[in-house]
C-alpha positions as CSV (number, residue, x, y, z in Angstrom):
1,M,99.1,85.4,96.1
2,N,98.2,86.2,92.3
3,I,96.3,89.4,92.2
4,A,94.9,91.3,89.1
5,L,93.8,94.9,89.1
6,I,91.5,96.0,86.4
7,T,91.2,99.4,85.1
8,P,89.0,101.2,82.4
9,W,92.1,103.5,81.6
10,Y,95.2,103.1,79.8
11,I,98.6,103.7,81.9
12,D,101.7,105.1,81.4
13,K,104.4,107.0,83.1
14,N,102.9,110.1,82.0
15,S,99.3,109.3,83.4
16,I,97.9,112.4,85.1
17,G,94.7,110.8,86.5
18,G,94.4,110.3,90.2
19,T,92.7,106.6,89.4
20,E,95.7,105.9,86.9
21,R,98.2,106.8,89.7
22,F,96.0,104.9,92.4
23,T,96.2,101.7,90.1
24,E,100.0,102.0,89.9
25,D,100.6,102.6,93.6
26,L,98.6,100.0,94.7
27,A,100.0,97.5,92.1
28,I,103.4,98.6,93.5
29,S,102.6,98.1,97.2
30,L,101.2,94.5,96.7
31,K,104.2,93.6,94.4
32,E,106.6,94.8,97.2
33,L,104.8,92.6,99.8
34,G,105.9,89.5,97.4
35,N,102.7,89.2,95.6
36,N,102.3,88.2,92.0
37,V,100.5,91.2,90.1
38,D,99.1,92.1,86.8
39,I,97.3,95.2,85.8
40,Y,94.4,94.7,82.9
41,M,93.7,97.7,80.9
42,L,90.9,98.3,78.3
43,S,92.9,99.6,75.8
44,G,96.2,101.0,74.7
45,K,99.3,98.7,74.7
46,S,100.9,95.9,76.9
47,Y,104.2,96.2,78.7
48,K,106.1,95.2,81.8
49,R,107.6,97.7,84.1
50,K,109.1,96.9,87.9
51,G,108.1,93.6,87.6
52,I,104.3,94.5,86.9
53,N,102.6,93.0,83.8
54,Y,100.3,95.9,82.3
55,I,98.1,94.0,79.9
56,S,95.7,95.8,77.5
57,L,92.6,94.1,76.1
58,D,93.1,96.2,73.2
59,L,89.2,96.4,73.2
60,F,89.2,99.1,69.9
61,G,92.3,97.7,68.1
62,K,95.4,99.0,67.1
63,N,96.3,99.8,70.6
64,T,93.9,102.8,70.4
65,I,93.4,104.6,73.9
66,A,89.7,104.6,75.0
67,D,88.0,107.1,77.0
68,E,84.4,107.3,78.4
69,Y,82.8,108.0,75.1
70,M,84.1,105.5,73.3
71,I,83.1,102.9,75.7
72,N,79.6,104.5,75.5
73,K,79.8,104.3,72.1
74,E,80.7,100.6,71.9
75,F,78.4,99.4,74.5
76,G,75.5,101.9,74.9
77,V,74.8,103.8,78.1
78,F,75.0,102.1,81.1
79,D,71.4,103.2,82.4
80,N,70.2,99.6,82.2
81,T,71.3,96.2,83.7
82,K,71.5,94.7,80.0
83,T,74.5,96.8,79.5
84,Y,76.1,95.7,82.4
85,E,75.8,92.3,81.3
86,A,76.7,92.6,77.7
87,F,79.9,94.5,78.8
88,A,80.6,91.7,81.3
89,K,80.3,88.9,78.8
90,R,82.5,90.7,76.4
91,I,85.1,91.4,78.8
92,E,84.8,87.9,80.6
93,G,85.8,86.6,77.3
94,L,89.0,88.4,77.0
95,V,90.3,87.7,80.5
96,D,91.0,84.3,82.3
97,V,91.0,85.1,86.0
98,S,91.2,81.5,87.2
99,K,94.8,82.0,88.4
100,Y,94.1,85.1,90.4
101,D,93.1,84.9,94.4
102,L,92.0,88.4,94.7
103,L,90.6,90.9,91.9
104,Q,90.8,94.6,92.6
105,L,88.3,96.8,90.1
106,N,88.7,100.3,89.7
107,S,85.3,101.1,87.8
108,N,81.6,100.3,88.8
109,L,81.6,99.5,85.0
110,F,83.1,96.1,86.1
111,L,80.0,95.5,88.4
112,S,78.6,92.1,86.7
113,L,82.1,90.5,86.1
114,W,83.6,87.8,87.5
115,R,80.9,87.0,90.7
116,N,82.4,83.9,91.6
117,K,85.9,85.3,92.6
118,K,86.8,87.6,95.3
119,R,86.5,90.9,94.2
120,I,87.3,94.5,95.9
121,F,86.0,97.5,94.0
122,T,87.2,100.7,95.0
123,L,85.0,103.7,94.6
124,H,86.8,106.4,93.1
125,S,83.9,108.7,92.9
126,N,80.7,110.4,94.9
127,K,77.4,111.2,93.2
128,A,78.6,115.1,92.6
129,E,81.9,113.6,90.6
130,F,79.7,111.1,88.7
131,M,77.2,113.5,87.6
132,V,79.9,115.5,85.8
133,L,79.6,113.2,82.9
134,G,76.6,110.9,83.8
135,T,73.0,111.3,84.0
136,E,70.6,110.4,87.0
137,K,69.2,107.4,85.5
138,E,72.8,106.0,84.8
139,Y,73.4,107.1,88.7
140,N,70.2,105.0,89.9
141,C,70.8,102.2,87.6
142,M,74.7,101.8,89.1
143,L,72.9,102.2,92.6
144,D,70.6,99.3,91.9
145,V,73.5,97.0,90.5
146,M,75.6,97.9,93.4
147,K,73.0,96.9,96.0
148,E,72.4,93.6,94.3
149,E,76.2,92.8,94.2
150,A,76.6,93.6,97.8
151,K,74.6,90.7,98.3
152,N,77.4,88.4,96.8
153,N,79.9,87.4,100.0
154,N,82.7,87.6,97.4
155,T,82.1,91.2,97.0
156,F,83.5,94.3,98.8
157,Y,83.8,98.1,98.3
158,I,86.5,100.4,99.3
159,C,86.2,104.2,100.4
160,P,89.5,106.1,100.8
161,S,87.5,108.8,103.3
162,E,86.4,108.0,106.3
163,Y,83.2,110.5,105.5
164,Y,82.4,108.8,102.3
165,S,82.6,105.4,103.6
166,K,79.9,106.4,105.9
167,E,78.0,107.7,103.3
168,W,78.1,104.3,101.4
169,K,77.5,102.1,104.3
170,K,73.7,103.6,104.5
171,I,73.5,102.5,100.9
172,L,75.7,99.0,100.9
173,G,75.9,97.8,104.5
174,D,78.8,96.0,105.8
175,S,80.3,95.3,102.3
176,V,81.9,98.8,102.6
177,K,85.3,99.3,104.3
178,C,87.4,102.5,104.4
179,I,90.9,102.3,103.5
180,P,92.8,105.6,102.5
181,H,95.2,105.9,99.3
182,A,98.7,105.6,100.1
183,I,101.7,107.9,98.9
184,N,104.3,106.7,96.6
185,S,107.6,108.7,97.8
186,K,109.5,107.2,95.3
187,R,107.4,108.8,92.4
188,L,107.4,112.2,94.0
189,K,111.4,112.2,94.6
190,C,112.9,114.2,92.2
191,N,116.6,114.6,91.8
192,K,117.1,117.5,89.5
193,S,117.7,120.9,91.1
194,K,115.2,123.7,91.8
195,K,117.5,125.9,89.6
196,E,117.5,123.0,86.6
197,I,114.1,123.0,86.5
198,L,113.2,126.7,86.7
199,E,115.4,127.3,83.8
200,K,114.0,124.1,81.8
201,Y,110.1,125.2,81.8
202,N,111.0,128.9,81.8
203,L,109.5,129.5,85.5
204,S,110.1,132.8,87.7
205,K,113.0,132.8,89.9
206,D,111.5,135.0,92.5
207,K,107.7,135.0,92.2
208,I,105.6,132.9,94.5
209,K,104.5,129.9,92.5
210,I,101.2,128.3,93.0
211,L,100.7,124.6,91.5
212,L,97.5,123.2,90.2
213,P,98.6,119.7,90.0
214,S,94.9,118.6,89.3
215,R,93.4,117.9,85.8
216,L,92.3,121.3,84.2
217,E,88.6,120.2,84.2
218,M,86.3,123.0,85.1
219,I,83.2,122.1,86.9
220,Q,84.9,119.8,89.5
221,K,88.5,120.8,89.7
222,R,88.0,124.5,89.2
223,P,91.1,125.5,87.9
224,Y,89.6,129.0,87.0
225,L,88.8,129.8,91.0
226,V,92.7,131.0,91.4
227,L,92.9,133.3,88.6
228,E,89.5,134.8,90.0
229,A,90.7,134.9,93.4
230,L,94.0,136.4,92.3
231,N,92.2,139.0,90.1
232,L,90.5,140.7,93.5
233,L,93.8,141.5,94.7
234,D,96.0,144.6,94.4
235,E,98.3,144.7,91.7
236,K,101.4,144.7,93.8
237,I,100.1,141.4,95.6
238,K,98.9,139.9,92.8
239,N,102.3,140.5,90.8
240,K,103.8,138.3,93.4
241,Y,102.4,135.3,92.4
242,Q,103.1,133.1,89.2
243,V,100.4,130.3,88.8
244,I,101.5,127.1,87.3
245,F,98.8,124.9,85.5
246,T,99.6,121.2,84.5
247,G,97.1,117.8,84.5
248,I,96.8,119.0,80.5
249,D,96.0,116.3,78.2
250,L,94.1,116.1,74.7
251,Q,90.7,116.4,76.4
252,Y,91.2,119.5,77.9
253,R,93.0,121.6,75.4
254,D,89.8,123.9,75.1
255,N,89.7,124.3,78.9
256,E,93.7,125.4,78.5
257,K,92.8,128.1,75.8
258,E,90.0,129.6,78.1
259,L,92.4,129.8,80.9
260,K,95.2,131.4,79.2
261,K,92.5,134.0,78.0
262,L,91.2,134.5,81.3
263,S,94.8,134.9,82.8
264,E,95.7,137.6,79.9
265,E,92.6,139.4,80.8
266,Y,93.2,139.2,84.5
267,K,97.1,140.1,83.8
268,I,98.1,137.3,85.8
269,D,101.4,135.5,85.3
270,S,100.6,131.9,84.4
271,K,102.3,128.9,82.8
272,F,100.4,125.9,81.3
273,I,103.2,123.2,81.6
274,I,103.4,119.1,80.9
275,F,106.3,118.1,83.3
276,D,108.1,115.2,82.5
277,S,106.9,114.0,86.0
278,I,105.0,116.0,88.3
279,N,107.7,115.8,90.8
280,E,109.3,118.5,89.2
281,G,106.4,120.8,89.8
282,Y,106.4,119.9,93.3
283,K,109.8,120.6,93.5
284,V,109.8,124.2,92.5
285,T,106.6,125.3,93.8
286,D,105.8,127.2,97.0
287,I,102.2,126.7,97.1
288,V,100.0,123.7,96.0
289,C,96.4,124.4,95.4
290,V,93.5,122.1,95.0
291,P,90.1,124.2,94.7
292,S,87.8,121.4,93.7
293,S,84.3,121.4,94.6
294,S,84.2,117.8,95.5
295,E,86.7,114.8,95.8
296,S,86.3,111.3,96.9
297,F,89.6,111.8,98.1
298,G,92.0,113.9,96.5
299,Y,95.5,112.5,95.5
300,S,97.2,116.0,94.6
301,A,96.2,117.4,98.0
302,L,97.7,114.5,100.1
303,E,100.9,114.8,97.6
304,G,101.4,118.3,98.6
305,L,100.9,117.7,102.1
306,Y,103.3,114.6,102.3
307,L,105.9,117.1,100.8
308,K,105.3,119.6,103.4
309,K,104.2,122.4,101.0
310,T,101.9,124.8,101.8
311,T,98.8,123.3,100.8
312,I,95.5,125.4,100.2
313,L,92.2,123.2,100.0
314,S,88.6,123.6,99.4
315,D,86.4,123.1,102.3
316,I,84.8,119.7,101.6
317,P,84.5,116.7,103.9
318,T,87.6,114.7,102.4
319,Y,90.1,117.8,102.6
320,N,88.7,118.5,106.2
321,E,89.9,115.0,107.0
322,F,93.5,115.6,105.9
323,A,93.2,119.2,107.8
324,K,92.5,117.3,111.1
325,E,95.8,115.7,111.0
326,S,97.8,118.2,108.9
327,N,98.7,121.8,108.5
328,A,96.4,122.1,105.6
329,I,94.6,125.3,105.0
330,I,91.2,125.1,104.3
331,F,89.4,128.1,102.3
332,G,85.6,128.7,102.3
333,N,84.9,127.5,98.7
334,T,84.6,130.9,96.9
335,K,87.0,133.1,95.5
336,E,87.0,136.0,97.9
337,D,87.6,133.3,100.7
338,L,90.9,132.1,98.4
339,A,91.8,135.6,97.7
340,K,92.0,136.2,101.4
341,V,94.3,133.1,101.8
342,F,96.9,134.6,99.0
343,E,96.5,138.0,100.4
344,N,97.4,136.9,104.1
345,I,99.8,133.6,103.1
346,D,102.4,134.1,105.6
347,K,99.7,134.0,108.5
348,Y,98.6,130.3,107.5
349,K,101.9,128.3,107.5
350,N,103.0,127.9,111.1
351,K,100.3,125.1,112.3
352,K,101.8,122.3,114.4
353,Y,101.2,118.8,113.6
354,D,102.5,115.3,113.8
355,Y,104.0,114.6,110.5
356,E,105.3,111.4,111.3
357,V,101.9,110.0,112.5
358,F,100.5,111.6,108.9
359,A,103.0,109.9,106.8
360,D,102.4,106.5,108.4
361,K,98.9,106.7,108.1
362,Y,99.4,106.9,103.9
363,S,102.4,104.7,103.7
364,M,102.5,102.1,100.7
365,N,103.3,99.4,103.2
366,T,100.1,99.9,105.3
367,F,98.3,100.3,101.8
368,G,98.9,96.8,100.2
369,K,98.4,95.0,103.7
370,S,95.0,96.6,103.8
371,Y,93.5,95.5,100.8
372,I,95.1,91.7,101.2
373,G,93.4,92.0,104.6
374,V,89.8,92.8,103.3
């Protein structure tokens, strides 16, 4: 099969976002199954890697990398159907999809495009996540467009979690399917020694390291909660820990400054690191903590569990799905509850589960086959 994956965001080897990692992992899975795979991005530069074409539409010229604000400035706010149609007309003029048997789309911005082709929309955001940057009017407009497109027999919506699959089915009916994301074990493999990584990034050899692998976004990801929780502990316990913040890029530099200031105020040993690859962070850490207020899936949580790290997760529907089939530690969403976990971390480590069953559910082979089978 010839398959095109379309994403609004630029992807390179240092991409930190879950949507980017998902797109690349799905492309690799489909490629390994013998399909021809192209990835289209709205901006950045084109290149080829591992037999997959990464094709930039260079929407803003000069290989400029686009973000949400640039797209809205160019096309207007997506709170009416005319904006969706204008966006569709512009993008359809840049991409010839006639050779493709299947289109997989990674944003609802593409809802009005290529209606005569088999289209799979992966739903990466729930309402809470959407509302971090969007408005009620935009959300309701998007729902109206989604409902209309669901009437098209060529259109399918994929949710990675069982909980949100059921929620979306109430709105969109049988066009919704549930397919969990997968873990690319090759991407997570790190051939460097722990000693080498500790020295490279000047990390403590003795302290218990807490890795926050998610983006430094404050409303949904809540990285500050770890600092607030540690600050509730006795100095002796607090000083046992070193916190590693990653997921840093240009749009989160102000958040980085705020977290550094908080770390100094609370006298917490914190490091802010842009790893060459996140697999370095996973290699040296003792604990993976993902205190999100909401997630449609949660790549970082799954990665920590897959690597058999002590993984602490917030009490939200998607993470409770992980907890049923793994040894994930769920805390009650407050700094007080998280502090109790840090204070008694050894009590939480011994839950038994079937790792092989867990790992197989999120295998790359299962991943690609499930999308082709929709």
